[in-house]
N, C-alpha and C positions, 0 to 999 in steps of 0.2 A: 285727679286733683280733689283732695278731700273738702270738706265743708269749712274747716279752719282756713285753709288756703285761699278757698273761694272768697270768703268773707273778707280775708285780709287784702286780697287783689282788688275786691271792690271798693274797699276803704282807701286804698291807695289812689285808684283810678278817679274817684270822687274828691281827691285832695283834701281829706278831712284833716290830715295830718298838717297841713299849711296853718292850721290855727294856732300851732306852738311857735311858729317863727316869729324872730324880732330881728330888727335891723340894729347895725352897730350904733346909729343914732339913738335909738330907743334904750340901748344897753350902756350908752356913755363912752363907747371905745373908739369913736369915729376919729377922734383926734390923736392916735397913739403915735403917729409920726412926729408931730410937735413935741410931745414929751421924749420921744426917743433922740432928737436933734438937741434939745435943751440938757439932756443927760450925756450928750456925746458918746451914745451907744454905736458901736461898730456894726456893719450890715449883718453879720451872722448873729450877733446878740439881739438885733432887732427882730430877725426872723423868730428867732426862739421865744422872745418875750412876747411877740404878736401871737404866736401860736399857744402860748401859756394863757394869754388874755382871752383868747378865744375859748380854749376848753373851760376856763373858769366860769365863762359867762353860758356855756352850753347847760340848758335845762334837761334833765333826764325824762326821756318820754319812752313808755312801753305802750304801743298800739295793741288793741283787743286782739288776743290770741297769739301774739308774738313770742318767739322763743330766742331769736337771733335779734339783738337790740343794737342801739346806738342810731338816733335819728338827728340830722342837722336842724338846729333850730336858729343859729345865728346866720343870717342871709347872706352876709358877704364878708369877705377878709379885707380887714382894713390895710390901708397902705402903710408900709414901713418908711417910707421916705415922704417928706414934703414935697410939693409940687416943685418949688425952687430947687431942691436937691436932685430931683429927678430930671429936670430940664438940664441941669449941670452935667448929669451923668450922660445924658444922651447928646451932648455936644461933643464929647470925645469918645463915644462908644456906639457900635452897632448893638441895636436892641432887637433880638428876635421876639416876634409877636408881643406878649405881655411882659416879657423881661423875668419870668420865672422858668425854673426848670420844669420841663413838660415833655410829655410824648415820649417817655421812655418806660422801660419794664422792671419794676422793682424785683428784688429777690425775696419774696415772702417765705420762702421754705425754710431758710435758716432760722428766722425769727420765729416761726410756728413751732419749730423743733426745740430751740433752746430757750425761749422766752425772753421778757423784757429785762429781767433782773440780770440774766446772764451778759446782756448787751451793756448794762450799767458796769457790771464787773470788768468787762473788757476795756471799758473806758477808763476806769479807775486805775487799773493795771497800767495803761497806756500813759496816763498822766504822771506816772513815776518816772519816767523817762527825763532825765535832767537836760537832754539836748532839745528838748522841743523849743520851737520859738514861740513868740507871745501870740502870734495869730493861730498856730497850730494848737496852744492851750485854750485859746478863746473858742475855737471850732468844737473841741472835745467838750468843754464845759458847756457849750450851747447844745449840743447833742444830748449831753447827760441831763440838763435841765429839762428838755423836751421830753425825754422818757419819764422823768419824775411827773411832769404835768400830766401825761397820758395816764400813768398809773393812778395819779388822784382823781382823773375822770372816771376811770374804770371803778374806783371805790366809791365814787359818788354814785355812779350808776347802781351799784351792787347794793349800797345802802338804801336808796329809793326802791328798788325792787323788793327787799325786806319788808320795807314800811307798807308796801301795797300787797303783800302776800305772795310775791313771785319767788318762792324759795329756790326753786330750779334755776332760774335766771341768775339769781344772787350767787348761788354756789358755783355755775359756770363762770360767772365774771371773777369771782375771788380765786378761781382755780388758774385762771390765764393772767391775772394780774401780774403775776411775777414769773411764773414758770411756763413752759411750753405746753402745747396742747396734747392731751392724752387720749382724745376720743374725737370722732368725726363732729360731734356737736361742737365741742371746745375749739377744734381747728377753725371750722366756719365762723364762729364767733370771733375769734382772735383776727382771722382774715378780715372780716368786716371791719374791726376796729383799726387795723392796719391800714386798710384802704381808705377808710373815713378820715384818718388822721393826715394823710397826704394831701387830700382835698381840703382839709382844714388849714393846712400850712400854706395854702395858696398855690400849690403845684396842681397841674390839671393834665387832662388826657392820660389818665393812670391807667394802664393795661392790667388785666388780671393773669397775663402770662398763660403758661401751661398748667392751667388749673387741674386738668384730669391726671397729671403726672404728679404734683407735689401733695394733692389732696388724697390721691388714692390709697395711700398706706393707711390712713386714719379710717377710711371707708371700709377697707377690707379686713382690717383688725377687729373692728366693731362687728362685721358681719360673722366672721370666724368665731369670735369669742361669744356670740349671742348678746352682746351689747344692744344691738340694733337688729331689726328685721330689714329687708329692702325696702318694704313699704316704709318704715319709720325713717329710713335714711333718705329715700326719695322726697319724703315730706319735708325734711329739713333742707335739702337741695333746692326744692321749689321755693322754700322761703328765701334762702339766699339769693335766689334770682329775683324774687320781688324786692328784696333790699336794695338790690342794684338801681331799682327805679324810684326809690323813695325820695332821693335828692337831686336826682340827675338834672331837674330843670334849673338847679343852683350852680351847676357845672358850667364854665364857660366854654364857648364854641362858636363857630361862625354862625350856626343855626341850632335852634333847639334840636336836641338828639345828637349833635356833634359833639359827644363828652368822652370819647375814647375809651370807653368801658368793653374793650374787646377780650375774648377768650379764644385759647387756641387749643385744640384738642387734635390726639393722634400724633403721627409723625414717626419717621424711620430712625431708629438707634443706631449708633456707630457700628454694633455687631450685626446689623441687618434685621433686627426684631421689629415688627409694626406695633406700635404701643397704644393702640386704640383699645381700651380696656372697657369693663362694665359700668365704671363712672362716665366714660365718654358717652355711651348711649345713653345713660341717664340724663345727661347734659341736653342731649338732642331732644329726649321725650320731655323733659321739663319746659324747654323753650316752645315745644309743639303745643303743649296744653295751656301754657300761660299767654302766648301770642303777645308778648311785649318786646319793645326795642332793645332791652339790655338784659343780660349781657350779649354783645354782639359775637356771634359764634363763627369761629375760622377752624377749617379742617386742613391739617397736613396730610397730603396724599402723595402717591406716586404710581409709576406703570405697573405695580404689583399689588395696590390696594385692592381689597375684595370688593367685588362689585356691590356688595350689600351696603357698604359704607356710603357709597354714592346715592343709593336708594334711601337710605335713611336721611341723608342731607336733603335730597330732592322733596321729602315729605315736608320740610320746613318751607322750601321755596313754594311749594303748592299752596300752602295758606298765606303766602304774601309777605313773610317776614323781612325779605330781601338778604337774608342770609341762610345758610352759612355761605361764606366766601372760602374758596378752595386755593391753596398754594402747593406748589409742586416741588416736593424735596429734590426730584432729580435735576431739576434746574436751579433752584435757589441754593442748595447747598454747595455744589461747585461754583456758582456764581459769587458766593460770599467769600469762599475760600480764595478765589482769584482775586479778591479785594483786600486780601491779607488778614482775614479772620482766621483764627486757629481752627482745626478741624473739630474740637470738642465744641467749641462755640458755635460754629456754623450749624452742627447737628442738634443745637439747643435753640435755635432760632424761633421768635414768635413774631407777630406783627404788631405795630405800632396802633395809634388811634384808628387808622383807615387800613392801611395794607403795607406801609412800609416794613421791611425786614429788618429787625432789630434784634440784639442780643440781651436776655434779661440778665438783670444784676450786675453786669460789667460794663455796659456801653453808655456812653454820654453823648450818643450820635444825635445830631439833629437832622432828621430825614426829611424835613420839609422846609428847607431853609430859604428856597427861592424856586422860581419855575422859568423854564425857557420856552417860549413860543415857536415851535418849529415852523409853523406857517407863516408866522410873521417874518422868521428869516427868509422863507421863499418871496414871499410878497415884497419885501424891502429891497429884493434884488432883481425885481422885475425891470425897473428902468434901464438896466445894464445888459437886458437879454440881447439887444440889438447889437452889442459889442462882443458877443460871444458866438463864434463860428459852429461850435457844436454843442451837443448836450453835456459832454464831460467838462468843457470849459465853464459853462453856466452852473453846473453842480458844484465845481471847484468854489464858486463865488458863495454858494449855500455854506459850504464848510468854513469859509473865512467868516461869513457873518455870524455863525455860531461861535467860533472861536473869539471873536470880537465882543460878542454879548457875554459870553462865558467870563471873558477877563474882566470886564466891568463888574459882573455879579461877585466874582471872587475877591476883587479888591474892595468891593464894598463890605463883605463879611470880615471885616477887621476890628480887632480890639472888642470882641463880644463881651458884652456884660450881662450875667445872670444874678438875680438876688440869690443869695445863699439859701440852702435847702438843707438844714441839720436833720429834720426829720426824714426827708427822702433819703438823705445820706445814709441813715442807720440801716435802710433796706438794700443798700448798694454795697457790693463786694469791695473790701479793701480801704474803704474811707477811714475806718478807726485806725487801721495800721499805719495809712500815709497821714493821718491826723488832717485830713484834706476834705472839704466840703465837695460834694459831687460836682457842684456849678463850676468848679475849677477843671474838671476833668475826669475821665475814667480810663479805664484799658483802652477802649476805642473812642475815638472823638470824630468820626467822620461825618460829612455833610451830605445831604441828598438833594438832588434838584429835579423836580419833575418836568417832564417834557409834554407840553400840550399841543393838541391839534395834529397829531402824526397822520391820521388818516386824511385830513384836510390837506396836508403838506404832501404826502405821498400822491394823492389824487391829482393835485395841482401839478406836481411834476411830470406825472404820467401823461396828463394832457398837454404839457408843453414839449415833452419829448416826441410825443406821437404826432400833434397837430402843426407844430411850429418847426420841428427839426426834421422829422421823418417824411410826413405827408405834405408839409407846408402848405397846409390848408387855412391857417390862421395867421395873418401878417403881424408884425409888432404894433402898428398903429391900432388895428383893431383890438388888440388885447389891451393895450394902455387905455384906450378910449372906454372899453367896458368896465374896467377897474375904476377907472377915475369918477366915470358917472354911474356906476352900480348897474351896468348892463342896461341902462335906460333905452340906449339906442342900438344895442346889440342882443336883441331877443332871441334871434336864431343861434348866434352863437352861444348863449346860454342854455338853451335847449340841447345844443349839441353837446355840451360840457356836462350838462347835469344827467342826461339820459343815454348817451352813447359813449362817452370816454370811459376808460377802465376805472374802476372803483375798487378799493381796498375792502374785502368783506364779499367779494363775489369769486374768491378761488381762482384769482387772475394772476399768474407770475409776473405778467408785466408791469402792474403795480406793486405787488406784494414784495417783489425783490426791491424795489425803490424804498418801501418802507424799512426792509432790512437795512439797506444802504444808510439811510437816515439815523437809524438807531445806533449803527456801528460808528457813524461820523460823531453822533453825539457822545457816546462812550469814549472815543479816542480823543476829543477835544478836551475832555477831561482829565485823561491820563497824565500823570506826572505832577498835577496840580496838588499841592500839600497846603492844608489851611494852617493857621497860627497855633493850632495845638497839636499839630503833627498827624492829623488825619488826612484822609483822602475824600475826594468827591466821588459820588455815586450818581450815575445816570438812571432816570426812571421813565416809566409810562403811565405814570398817575397825573392826575390834573389838580386834585383838591377843588377849590372853589375857583381857581384860576380859568377854568373852561368858561366861566361868566365872565370875569375881568378882561381876559385877553380878547374875547370876542367883541366886547363893547366898543372899541375904537379900531377894529381890524380893517374894516372896509371890506369891499367884495373881494373874492379870491379867485385865482385861476381855475378852479375845479367847477365854477359856475355857481358857486355860493353868494347869495346876496348879502349886503352888508348888515341887514338886520337879522339875519339868520344866526343861531348859535352854533358853536362848535362842539363835537361830541365831548361828553365825559369820558375821561380816562382813556384806555386803550380801546377804542371802539370806533365802529365805522361811522361815516358821515350821516346825518339825521334823515337824509332824503334819498339814499340811494335805492335802486331798484334791487330788491332783496331776492336772493335766490334760495332762502332757507337758513337756518342757523348752522348747519353743517359747514356750508360754504364760507360763513363768517369765521367759525373756529379754524378751518384749514388755512385761511389768509393770516390769520392772527398768530397762528403757531410758526410760521415760516421764518420769522426773524430768529437772530441768536440771542434770545432772550435772558441768558445768563450774563450777558454785557449790560443789562438795564436792571440790575440788582436792587435798585432803590424800591422797585416793585411798581405797580399800578395794573388793576386787573382789566381783562376783557369784561365788559358789562353788556348783558343781553336782557331784553325784557320780553317776557311772554305774556300772552293774552290769557287772561284767567279761564277763559273757555276751553283752553286746550286739556285741562286737567279734569277729565271726565271719569277717569278710572284708573285702577293701580297699574294698567299697562302704560298709561302715560308718564306716570312717575318712574317706572322703570326705563322708559325710553330716555327721560331726562337724564337720568342717572348714567345711561351708556353715553350720552352726548357730552357730559361733563368728563367721563373717562377717556374719551376719544382725544379730548383737548388736551388732556394730562398727557396720554400716551404719544400724542403728535409733538409734544415739547413745550406746550403752553406753560406759562409760569403761574398765571393767577386768573381766576374767574369768579365773578358774581353774578347772580341771576335775580332778577325782580319779577314778579307776577303783578299784572296791572290788569285794570279794567277801564279803559278810556273813558266810557260814559260815566262811570261811577267817580272818577277823577274830576270830570268837568261838573259834575253835579256837586262834588263836595266843595268846589270853589264858589258855588252859588249858595250852598246850603251847609256850611261847616259844623253847625250845631248837630248833624245828624251823622258825623264821622269822626268823632273825637279819637277814634282808635284806628283809623285807616293808615296802615303803615306802608310806605315805600323807601326803596333804596335810593339815595341821593348821589354822593359822589363815592365815599367810602364807609358809610354808615347808614343806619336805618333810622328815620324819624317819623313823626305823626304829620301827615300831608298837610293838614289843615294849620299847622304851626309854622310851615316854612313860607319864607317870602315869595311873593309871587313869581320872582324871575326863575326861582328853582321849581315851583310847582309846573309852570309852563314848560320848562325843559323836560322834565319826567313824561308830562302828557304828550310832547312832541316826538319822543324817542320811537324808533321802529319797535313795533310788536312782532315776534315771532310766533309761528305755530311749531308743532312736532310732527 
């Protein structure tokens, strides 16, 4: 990291650029929705008009030492509907999250290659079609006006750069205002502008996709032609990574840091080539040096991935970034094909904001539309335990409960409404040809449902099978009394369940195969379900924030968990199991048929910071990751923590502003998290190597 990057990093960490920010109220654009209503603007025209108003109010800012510009100065995206209009929409529509297009992966590569002017020409040509409907014309005109507004903003920045003597910045901006990028610097600058623009348009959880694949041609051409040295290119790359952290506190999410700026590296091609390249390595090195939460790195691997790649990733784990997250091509690609994705698209997969597997450029999937509490399905069937003569009949009740809950969910996901996204549509394949906003659908329109509490559910069923049916050690009344009164009068039973009963994560087939059954049942319960946009449903092993929500009113569970205890995040063992080491956990969690739960959701492991004393420990961690992948694990994320440091950070947050932890599918600054998330991280099991 050179002095320029060091200084820019400190400037951003000190939040000095916040001085340029202004609210919509200060800028006089807080009531745009009233103007749009009075003018009778259609939804897509409102989205384009709001985007234009925001860009018009953006103040050009060039921070000290910057080469890649565009800084957000307008703090919020104004509403495009009045409260009354939005309430009316909600009465007849299902609204996912904030109602904006989100959590998809744009196709940056096409526009990086051909430029903004070419996109305008495509729209103009499409508008010549006399058969277009009024709505199609309005979409195309809205997309066109969005491009004009973005070009005007680029020109505004270029003129400002000239006025302050930044001629190189001005030259770069003027080069990419109309045309595609011809150099690595131009490509990074245009990518920043495109990424900036979709946030500015109200869309969120915008990933960076397969950055090392679409950016590599610009990098290698500049290196081979002598335009840049590798040091120069690395300098620009580090700045781009810094840029991702400039405005991330303005990006909406459940918690600060939950902003979806994920980046995928590597992966196997359809011809068998492993695509990890020199730029991929540089991305890992940039993250290692900068030690910031964005962009969040994901590496696609498989059983043949070189050990060196795992060791490079483990270097980031060592310093406590909470990433990289690993995804296994050997499991994910067949799983996606099984769900109906074309082979070429399955091979091109990326991850969404957290871990969900999505396809860049073509998919309008909603990979986090809902969550099924697997442990609640078990608990709610407990009253009928006495009516079931054997374990198989009790398990059939669990399956029926899953199906009933999923029936209700799928009925709820009806008549979904999303605010049109003309700027995002320009970065998605086929929207101009169809003359249709991406909010109305893409090539794929599948929905993902998380599955929470898998370990708690499997542990509970294992205890019931063992102690109620096989050994008849615990009768119905004792169990129900324990669950009803939170083990107040059943302390011996709780001790038995917590310390002696089989637990997922101990490499015990007795419980691990029950987990496999649960996930297969979850998958089967979704088979044949088609959503209103013609898409399918995908089961997953992730939890998102539901591991907090679902635990709150769950009550005590048959595995010995007390009502006030949390359930694990994602695909992970219960928080209180007697651990036998990380290898046992990895073996347990690789046993299910994970291609069946291809919505994704990582096994999450925490390691005590003290284990990383030397290079040997990094190599061991890399071997551990490789073992999980070889055994058939689908996804893995690792966190390095120090419990004493976390506890002290709660007391003295001012001393730990840059302390990073992995939360559920993203990394954030510990001191900025709500206490419930802080406490969950603190209470997770810490493993050694």
